[in-house]
N, C-alpha and C positions, 0 to 999 in steps of 0.2 A: 502493500498500501505506500508506504515512504516513497519507494523509488517512483511510481507512478504518480503521487500528487508531485515527487522534485520535476518531472518530464513534465506534465502540467503546468508548472510556475515557469519552466524554461522556454515551453510553446509560449503562455504568454507573452513572454519577453521579447521573444522573437518575431511572433507577429502582430500585436498592438493593431491589429487592424482595426482601427475605433474602438470598440470595445468586446469583449470575448466574455461576458461576464456568464454566460450560457454556457461555456464548457462543461463537458462531463469526465472529472476525472478518472472514473471508473471503467472503464469502456474508451477512453481516448478520444472521443468522439468530440467535433469542434462544431459546436453551433452557427448559423446566419447572426447576422447585428441583431435582429427580433429575437432570439432565442428559440425557432418556433420550426424550424429545419438544419439538419445537419447539414452541413456543406462543406465535410473534409473528417481524415482521423490522424492523429497526431502518430509517426513514427518515433523510433527510436533514437533516430538523429537529431531530433528536434524540429524536421521541417513537417510541415503537413501535404498528406495525399488529398488531395481536391475531389470529391464526390461531386458530379452531375446530378442534378434532377432529370430522370429521364423523362424526354419528350415536353420539353418544357423550358425552351433556349431562353426565355425571359427569365426563369428566376437564375437559369444556371448563369449567365451571365453577370447577373446583379451579386449574387456571391461571390464566384471569382474576382469579379469587382472588390468586395468587401476584403475579400482575402490578402489581394493585392496593395490595399491604400494602406495608410498611413508610413512612419518614417522610420521605426524601430528595425532592426535588422531579423529577416526574414527568409525562410524559402519554402516557395510551393510547389510541389509535383503534383502535375495534371498525369493521369492514369493513360494506357496506351491504348486510347480509342479516339472515335469520331467526337468533337464537342462542338456544340451549336449555339451560338450566342446573338443575342440581339439586342447589346450596347458597346458602346468603347470601351477598352480596359484603359484604366488611367495608374501605371504603377506608383506606388509611392518609394521615398528613399531608402537604399539601403535595401532592395529587393533582387532576390535570385528566383528565377522562375523555370522550372525544369520541364520541358513539354517534350523530351526526346520519346518518339514513337508516337506521338498525338497527332490528330489535324484537327485544328482550330477552325470553325466554319464564320465568320459573322452571316448570317442571315438578313439583314438587311445592306442590300449594295449602295446604300445614301450613306452611310458610317464606316469612318476610317476601325481597325480592329486596336491599334496600340497606340496612344499619342500621350501627351502629360501638357497640365496647363502651365501658364506664366505667372509668376507672381515674386520671382527674382531675376534680375542682370546677373552680368558676371558669370555665368554659366552656371548658377546655382538654383535653377528650378524644378529640376531633378537630378540627385546624384547617385552614382553606385547602384546602376540596375543590369543587372545582367542575366540574360534570354538567351537560354541554353535547348536546340532542336525545336521542331514540330515542323509541320507545314501548315502555314497561315494563309488562308484564303478569303475571299470576300464573296459571296455566291454570285456569281451575274458577271462578276468583276472584266469578263474577257470582250463584251459587250457593253460595257459601263461605257454611256456617252460624258458621265460626271466625273471630270478629272480628279482625282483624289490620292493622298498617298496612306498605303496599307499600315505601314508603321511611320509615325512625325513625334521626332523629339525637336526641342528648340529651346534655348538658352539651359543646354544643360551638359553634364559633366558625368566621363570614369562611366560610359556606358558601353556595353560588352552585347553582341549578337554572335553567337555561335552554332555553329551548323544548325541553323535557320533555314527553311526554305519557303521563302515570299513571295506570293503571286504579286502580279498586276498586272496592268493593258501601257499600248502603246502610245496613250497620252497622258499616263501617270507615275508615279513613283513609287517601287518595292517598301522604300527609304527613303525618307526625309530627313534630312539633318539640318538646324535651324540654328547658327550662332550656339554650333557643340564646342566642347573640348573634350581632349582624350577620350576617342573613340574607336574602339575595335570590331571590325567585322570581320569573321574570322571561319571559312569555310561555309558559307553560308549559299545558297540557290537564289538568285535576287531576278526571277523572270516572266517578261513579258509574254503573253500570251493576245490572240482576237488578231483581228486586223487591222495590218501597219498604214500607216499615214505616211506618203512619199516623202512630205517636207516637214514630217514632225522631227520637235527636236528635246522631246521629253526622254529625259534619264530614269534607267530604275532604281539606281541611287545618286539622289541629289546634294551635292555638299552645298551650302546655300547661306547667304547673307542676309541679314535681318534688316529689309527695309517695306514700304507700304504695296510695293509691287510683289517682292517676288516672296515675301512672307504674308500675306492677308489674314492668313488665320492667325497670326500675332498681334495686329491691329486694335482687335478689342479688349486686348488686356491693357490699351495704353501707348502712348508715344513714344513712352522709354524703351520698348522693345522693339521697335524699326528705325535704330538709329544708326545703321549701316553696321552692327558687330557683324563680327566671321567667325569660321572656325579655326579649330588648333588642334593641330595632335591627332590626324585620322588615318589611322591603318584599316587599309580592305588587305587581306591575305587569305589565297587560297581558296577564291570563290569563284562559283561562276555568276556570269550578270547577261544578262540582255535586255534591250530597249530600245525606241528609237535612238536613242543616246545609250550606251552601256552606264560610264559615269562623266558626270557635268560638277567641278567647282564651279559656282555661279558668281554672278556679277551682274550689273543694272547700270543702265544711264540714263534712269526716270531721274526726277526731279531733279532735272538740270543738271545732270550728270555727276552729283553732290556729295557720292557715294564709291566715284571710281578712284580714287587713291585708296581707297581700303583693301584690304590685300588678307586673304586666308595664311594660313603659316602652317609648313611642316605637311605634308599631305604623300601618304606611303601607297604604294600600290606591289604588291610582290607574289606572286605566284598564281596570278590569276587568269580566267580566260572569259575575257570581255569581249561584247559584241553590241557596234550599233546599225540596227538592221536599213537606218534611212538617214541616219548622219554619223558624224564623227563616235567612234566606240570610245575615247575617252577623251573629254575635253577639259583641260582644267587652265580655268581664267583667274588672275587675280589673287594668283597664289606665289609664294614667297617661300623657296625651300621644297621640295619636289624631290621625290624618288621612284623611278618605274624601272622594276627589276624581275627578270624570268615571268614576263606577262607573255600571253599570248592575244593578242588585241587585233579585230579586224572590224573594218568599215566597210558594211555590205549596203552603202549609200549609193542613187545611181548619178548624185549630181557632181560630176567626175571636175568638172571645173571649179568649183566652187570649195570653201573650205570647209562646207558641212561635210566633206568624204576623205578627210584627213584621220588616219587611224588614232595618230596621238596627238590633239592639236592643244599645244601650251601657248598662252599669249597673256599680256598683260595691258591692261588698259587704264589710263590716267598715270600722271606721273609721279612715280613715287622713287626712294631709294631703298625700300624696301626688298626688292626683288636682286639687288645689287650686293647686299649683305647675306646672301644663300646660296646654295647650291642647285643647282639644277643637275641630275647623275638619272640615264637612262640607258641598261644594260641588261644583257641576257635575254632580252626580248624578240618574239618573232610577230613584227607588226605590218598590217596591210591594209593600206587607205589608195583611196581612186587619185586626188591630186596630189597627196604626198601621204607618207607614212609616217612622217614625225616633222613638227613642224613648231619651232621656238622662238618665238617675236615680241617685239611692244609695240602697239600702235599708238597713235597721239588722240584719238576717240573711236567711238564706237562706229563714227557713220561715214569715215575721213576715208579710209583702208588707207592713210597716211603712216606709214612707221614712225614709232615715239622716238624723244628725245633719250627717255630713259632707256636702261642697259639690265638685262639681270648680268649675273656674276659670271660666274664659273660652270659651265655647261659641260658635262662630258655625256659622250655617245659611244659606247662600245660595247664592240661583239653580239651585237641585232642583228638579225634576220628580217631586211627590209624589204617589200613589195610597193610600188606603185603603178595604178595604172597608168598612170601617164607616161611610165615609162623609167629606167633605173638610175637617169640623171636626177630626178624631180623626187627621190625619195626623199632625201632631205633639205629643208630649210630653214637656216635661222639665219634674224638680223637683228642688230641690236643685241650682242653679248659680247660682254668684256673679253672673256675668253672660252675659245670653241676647243675642244681636247678629241678632237672624233676618232677612231681607232678599231681595227678588225670588225669590220661592218661591211656584210654581203648587201650590194645592191640589186634589187629583179625588178622584173616588169611582168605583172600579172595577169 
């Protein structure tokens, strides 16, 4: 009895999702916030094994929402089955959600699956969240005409997505990161499905600046959440990603270009397979500090005379010294594009097409297999780089 009571006390400390006064220590049952329905079972390690309500996605969603909320350290484990919900999940701080073997379906195609509210700036709206495993789907999303993000994190830090399969469509995002810091996306599959649009630029993984235009979901929380805040320390590794674009670090020329000098910091792509079906596979705009290593990067876009078919498009808009202080390293990749395989350039602004006066620092391009539909002589384009170290690259037309 003493051991079970100790486990119960431990669970209360770990979960603290609102109030768990209805916890029954004797049989390790965890009740919902109203104390009228069992929603989980306490396990020996202090985690909670979630119990869906059969045939009731509304109740199931409410119960899972409850267990994930609150800021005390907690681990919630989903059973290895299909779980249908009808509400958006808002994990609290210090949350680990283990979904390995589970399929989570959002029944309402007009809702996201996992997001957070904004109540603090400086990357403090959500902290220390890990989601492991699971197939995450929105019902009917392949034909959804409403752009959305399946997962969206804003003004958050220390977020880890590991071995998750997250669906999207070609007008939306599987994962959107708005002004986030210290994020790792590891071994995930972020895959668009449905019908492509030949001119779509939407990416399966979006690394976004917080502005009125790029982050409308943040506007409702107040002006301080759309002040041009950028992302930092984003690592994407061992993932399979497919969208209109695969991965994009975003910028905006709205509000008379006031945010063009704002740059993301430290983005690393390693060991991924990334495909852009109608535009670039990878577009890293306004980013200081870039490492792209051992990836397979392919743009299948047909607009081969435009930037939108570059395999890896690295570009800076707006005069800044930030990029000169950081390195760009591109090594060991196989990159296929239309106009170019790789571009590293600065622009004066987003409309003139004129190269900028500001410069990248040291740009290293080595031991890559590069393919351009426009010919092997066009595989690499670099402009406004202080130092270029290029060696061991194999250039091809495809």
